N, C-alpha and C positions, 0 to 999 in steps of 0.2 A: 533273499525275502522285499515284499513290495512295501508302502508307505502304511496301509492298513496295518498288516501284520507288525511291522515297527513300532507303530504307535500301541498296539495291545502289548506288546513286549516293554513296553516302556509302562504304562499304565499298570501291571502285574509286579512290575518292581516300584514304583511310588509305594506300595501296597507295603513292601516290603521297609518302608522308611516313612512312615506315616508323618511325622514330626515335621516333615519339609512342604509336605503337599497338604494335610489335612485343613478344610475349615468349615465350622459349624456341621461337624459329623459326614462331611464328604472330602473324597479326594478331588483336587483339580491340576488340569492337566492343560496347560497352553504350549505350544510350541509351533515354528516353523518349520515345512516341509515343500520343497522345490515349489517356493511362490504362494503357499498356501498357508494360512497361519490355522490351526485344530484347536479346538478345545473342547476339552469331554471335563463334565462335573460328574461324580460316579458314588456311590454308596459304597458299596462291595465289588469285588472281583474276585472269582475261584477260576480254577480251569475247566469250570462250565461254561460260566456265562457272567454275566456283568447286571448288576442293578444301578440302570442309567437313572440320570436326572435330565440330561443334556447334550446334546452335540452342535457346535457352532464350528463354520468352516467360512472363512475367507478368503478371498485372492485379493492378493498383496497392492497390485494394480487395481487402479478405480476405471469405470467406462466413462467416459465424457459425454459422449452423442448420445441425446433422450431420444431418439427414435431407435437408435441400439438399445437401451437399456430397454425398452418395451419391449423390441421385438425377443430381445435374450431371458425377459422373464416370464413368455407366453410359449418360449421354447423349453425353459427350464420347466415350467407348470405341465404341460402335457409331458417331458421325462419322466417325473416323477410317477405321473399315472400310471404311465405303461410300463416301466422299471420298479420302482419300490411297491411291490405287491404279496411280497413276503412275511407280511407285519400280519397282527390279527385282524384288522381289516384294512383295504384296500384306500387310496386319497382319491379326493375330490377336491378344484378347484373349487374355493370360497368365493374369491374377488381378488383382481387384478386393480390397486390403484394405481394409476399413471399418474397421479399429482403427485403422490409420496414415494413412488418409483417402487411398491411393493405387490407381494400377492402371497396369496394365506392358499393352504391347503389344508384340509381337516381329514381324518380318516371316516369311512363311512360306510356302512351306518354304523354308528358309536355303539360300543358294546353296553347295553342297559345291565344294570341291577338295582333291587331293590327302587330306591329315589335317588339314582345317580347314573350318569352317562358319562362314560370314560372312551378317550379318544385323545389319537395321536396331532402333533399338530407340526407343519412344514411352514418355515416364513422366509420368503426368497425376498431380498432387499437391493437393489439397484443393478442385478445381475452379478452380483460378485460376492453375497454373502447368503448363507443358507444357517436355519437354524431348527433343531429339530428337536421336540418335548412332547408328555405325554401330559394330560391333564384328565379332572374330573370335573364335571359340572351336576353339585348338586342341587336338584330341583328344590328343593324343601327350603332352602336357605337362598336361591337362585346365585349361587356363586361359583366360579373356575378358581378352582387350585392346582398349582404344578403336582405332580404327582411323579414318583419313579416308575421305571418301564424295567423289566426283568428280560434281556435277552440272552439268546448262546452266545458262544463266541464266536460261533461261525454268521449268526445275523447279524453280531456287530460288526466284522470283518468287510459284511455284502453290504451292510447300510452305509457304513463308512466310503466304500469304495465310492458306491451310488453317489452320495452326496457329493463327494471331492470332483467326481466326474462331471457336477452339474455348472460347480464354479470356475473350473478349467479355463 
């Protein structure tokens, strides 16, 4: 059983004991695995899929060299664009901010419905952290809102493995 499969099993077990992991109508999972801290916030899980709020993964060892951090951010952004192609939209690099040591990628083109745009976002920080989330942009209110996304178990496992590979 690989780490992603182990995490999925533990997420399913959390649902059996919601009092220990439930916060604000969400389940919250955080655990260290092989030098990585994996955090998953989700609304529900069943044998078919998961209603996901976000995934955050961080490597416990920091990178101290600024040039190495910036090189890794560029490499990670390219890896996201070439590897994570199985969601509703593909990813496009929005910006690499070398001063704050961050890269931001969004799914493109965003899905549009009525007065809203929907997109995934991946934020890479310091070459050692990645955060995955889905958003809705309401055009009328000019407002971004974090929303959940529904993914199959197969997609969740694949996504978790790909995000872990980014920060190893």
